C-alpha positions in Angstrom: 79.3 127.5 150.3 77.1 124.9 148.5 78.9 125.4 145.2 82.3 125.3 146.9 81.4 122.0 148.6 79.9 120.1 145.7 80.9 121.5 142.3 84.7 120.8 142.4 84.3 117.1 143.2 81.5 116.9 140.7 83.7 118.5 138.1 86.3 115.8 138.8 83.7 113.1 138.6 84.4 112.1 142.2 80.7 112.9 142.9 77.7 112.4 140.6 74.4 114.1 140.9 70.8 113.9 139.6 67.9 116.3 139.2 64.6 115.3 140.8 61.6 117.2 139.6 59.3 114.8 137.7 57.0 112.7 139.8 54.9 109.5 139.1 51.7 111.6 138.8 53.2 115.0 138.0 54.9 115.9 134.7 53.8 118.9 132.7 51.9 120.1 135.8 55.1 120.6 137.9 54.6 124.4 138.1 51.6 124.0 140.3 51.1 120.5 141.6 54.2 118.9 143.1 53.1 116.2 145.5 56.4 115.8 147.2 56.3 118.0 150.3 58.9 119.8 152.5 58.2 120.8 156.1 60.6 122.9 158.2 61.2 121.4 161.6 63.8 123.3 163.6 67.1 123.2 161.7 66.0 120.5 159.3 63.6 120.0 156.4 61.5 116.8 156.2 60.8 115.5 152.7 58.1 113.1 151.7 57.1 111.9 148.3 58.4 110.3 145.1 60.3 111.3 141.9 60.3 109.2 138.8 62.4 108.9 135.6 65.3 110.5 137.4 68.5 109.9 135.4 71.6 108.7 137.4 69.5 108.3 140.6 70.1 104.6 141.1 73.8 105.1 141.7 74.7 108.8 142.2 75.8 110.6 145.3 73.5 113.6 145.6 70.0 114.5 144.3 68.6 118.0 143.8 65.0 117.4 144.9 62.2 119.9 144.3 59.4 119.8 146.8 56.4 121.9 147.8 56.8 123.8 151.1 53.7 123.0 153.1 54.0 126.4 154.9 53.8 128.7 151.8 53.0 126.2 149.0 56.0 127.3 147.1 58.5 125.0 145.4 61.9 124.7 147.0 65.1 122.9 146.1 67.2 120.7 148.4 70.5 118.9 148.2 69.9 115.3 149.4 72.9 113.0 150.1 71.5 109.8 148.7 73.7 107.3 150.5 73.6 108.8 154.0 70.0 110.1 154.3 67.6 107.7 156.2 64.3 107.2 154.4 65.8 107.8 151.0 65.5 104.9 148.5 65.8 104.4 144.8 64.4 101.6 142.6 66.0 101.3 139.2 63.6 101.4 136.2 63.9 98.5 133.9 62.6 97.5 130.4 63.3 100.8 128.7 63.4 100.8 124.9 65.6 104.0 124.8 68.4 105.8 126.6 69.7 102.5 127.8 73.0 104.2 128.6 71.2 106.2 131.4 70.0 104.5 134.6 66.7 106.0 135.5 65.1 105.5 138.9 62.0 105.9 141.1 63.0 107.8 144.2 61.0 107.4 147.4 61.4 109.7 150.4 59.8 108.8 153.7 60.5 111.4 156.4 63.9 112.3 154.9 65.6 114.8 157.1 67.8 117.3 155.3 69.9 119.9 157.1 68.8 123.5 156.6 72.1 124.3 155.0 71.2 121.9 152.2 68.2 124.0 151.1 69.2 125.7 147.8 69.5 129.3 148.7 68.2 130.4 145.3 65.6 127.7 145.0 62.4 129.1 146.6 59.7 129.1 143.9 58.8 127.6 140.5 60.4 130.7 139.0 63.7 129.4 140.2 62.9 125.9 138.9 62.0 127.5 135.5 65.4 129.1 135.2 67.0 125.7 135.3 64.4 124.3 132.9 65.2 127.1 130.4 68.8 126.0 130.2 67.9 122.3 130.1 65.4 122.9 127.3 67.8 124.6 125.0 70.5 122.0 125.7 67.9 119.3 124.7 67.6 121.2 121.4 71.3 120.7 121.0 70.9 117.0 121.9 68.1 116.6 119.3 70.4 118.2 116.7 73.2 115.8 117.5 70.8 112.9 117.3 69.7 114.0 113.8 73.3 114.4 112.7 74.2 110.9 113.9 71.2 109.4 112.1 71.9 111.3 108.9 75.6 110.4 108.8 75.0 106.7 109.4 72.1 106.6 106.9 74.3 108.3 104.3 77.1 105.9 104.8 74.8 102.9 104.6 73.2 104.3 101.4 76.6 104.7 99.8 77.6 101.1 100.6 74.3 99.1 100.3 73.8 97.6 96.8 70.5 97.0 95.2 69.9 96.2 91.5 73.6 96.2 91.1 74.3 99.7 92.4 74.4 101.7 95.6 71.0 102.8 96.8 72.4 106.3 97.2 72.2 106.6 93.5 68.4 106.3 93.5 66.3 109.4 93.3 64.0 108.6 96.2 66.9 107.9 98.5 68.5 111.2 97.6 65.2 113.0 98.2 65.2 111.6 101.8 68.8 112.5 102.4 68.2 116.1 101.2 65.2 116.4 103.5 67.3 115.1 106.4 70.1 117.5 105.7 67.7 120.4 105.6 66.3 119.5 109.0 69.8 119.1 110.4 70.9 122.5 109.0 67.9 124.4 110.2 68.3 122.9 113.7 72.0 123.7 113.8 71.2 127.3 112.9 68.5 127.6 115.6 70.7 126.1 118.4 73.6 128.3 117.5 71.3 131.3 117.8 70.1 130.2 121.2 73.7 129.9 122.3 74.4 133.4 121.1 71.4 134.7 123.1 72.5 132.8 126.1 76.0 134.2 126.0 74.5 137.7 125.7 72.2 137.1 128.7 69.1 137.5 126.5 67.8 133.9 126.3 64.2 133.8 127.4 61.9 130.9 128.2 60.2 131.3 124.9 63.5 131.1 123.0 64.5 127.9 124.7 60.9 126.5 124.3 60.9 127.3 120.5 64.3 125.6 120.0 63.4 122.5 122.0 60.0 122.1 120.2 61.4 122.7 116.7 64.6 120.7 116.9 62.9 117.7 118.6 60.0 117.7 116.1 62.4 117.8 113.1 64.6 115.2 114.8 61.6 112.7 114.8 61.3 113.2 111.0 65.0 112.9 110.4 65.5 109.6 112.4 62.4 108.1 110.8 63.7 108.8 107.3 67.1 107.3 108.4 65.4 104.2 109.6 63.5 104.1 106.3 66.7 104.2 104.2 68.0 101.2 106.1 64.9 99.2 105.4 64.7 96.1 107.6 68.1 96.7 109.0 66.8 99.9 110.4 65.1 98.1 113.3 68.2 96.0 114.2 70.4 97.1 117.1 73.4 96.0 115.0 73.0 99.3 113.2 73.3 102.7 115.0 70.2 104.2 113.3 67.9 102.0 115.5 69.5 103.5 118.6 69.0 107.1 117.3 65.4 106.2 116.3 64.6 104.9 119.8 66.4 107.6 121.7 64.6 110.3 119.7 61.3 109.4 121.5 62.9 110.2 124.9 64.4 113.5 123.7 61.1 114.5 122.1 59.3 114.2 125.5 61.6 115.1 128.4 62.2 118.5 129.8 58.8 119.6 128.7 56.5 118.1 126.0 56.2 119.5 122.5 52.8 120.9 123.2 53.8 122.6 126.4 56.7 124.3 124.6 54.4 125.6 121.9 52.1 127.1 124.6 55.0 128.9 126.1 55.9 130.3 122.7 52.2 131.1 122.0 52.0 133.1 125.2 55.1 135.1 124.3 53.7 135.8 120.8 50.1 136.8 121.8 50.4 138.0 125.3 47.7 135.6 126.4 48.2 132.4 128.5 46.5 129.3 127.2 47.6 127.2 130.1 44.9 125.5 132.1 
């Protein structure tokens, strides 16, 4: 019923949503320490807490909010209708250096009452949250690959057109070395994300696969965009050139949906059989 109600209008872009997991004081520790709470009272749930860095939240129609049920201490998901739920407010986050196309917000919930039917029927623990994160992480790996491709293509074009000492800088050995390194990173990342897509299509994509792809592709992305900025020299920090945008956005892609270090700990657990999480 929830899918039938919300997905068709969202597919037509008549309704826009956001995903509220991260909190002002809870990022990597979301598996155990959400401070946003949910309390069942009759046929409603009462939500209290905050979510931060939530993309689309300043203007969207519904929010998927994850909160800790005070009764069983498990994480549960809720559909909150932003514009009609009393006690629900959003403050737009300003002064970002990256992802300026996305409006991020700080969500505050004070005794927000959500109908019982808006509790996500398959959102009852962090295991359910983790299934969503698995998909998001491997999609971020695709995003990191695309960011690299954009930086590489713009840097290559610039090198072919920029003249120094009477000839294009693309003819210089050190520039070609950087371009070759960038292409190697792009190619390796493309191969990894294609493999994750195959595993996903086969129903075999595990958390460790998604984590490995996210960690590897975002790490290589940082190298690639830095080399692209280097090729552009001083122009590499100007917003008149697309490379500066890729360079800034890479820092967001590298961090969100799980840090590099957390991804590697997930992979390490799968490799060794031992958990190194605190």
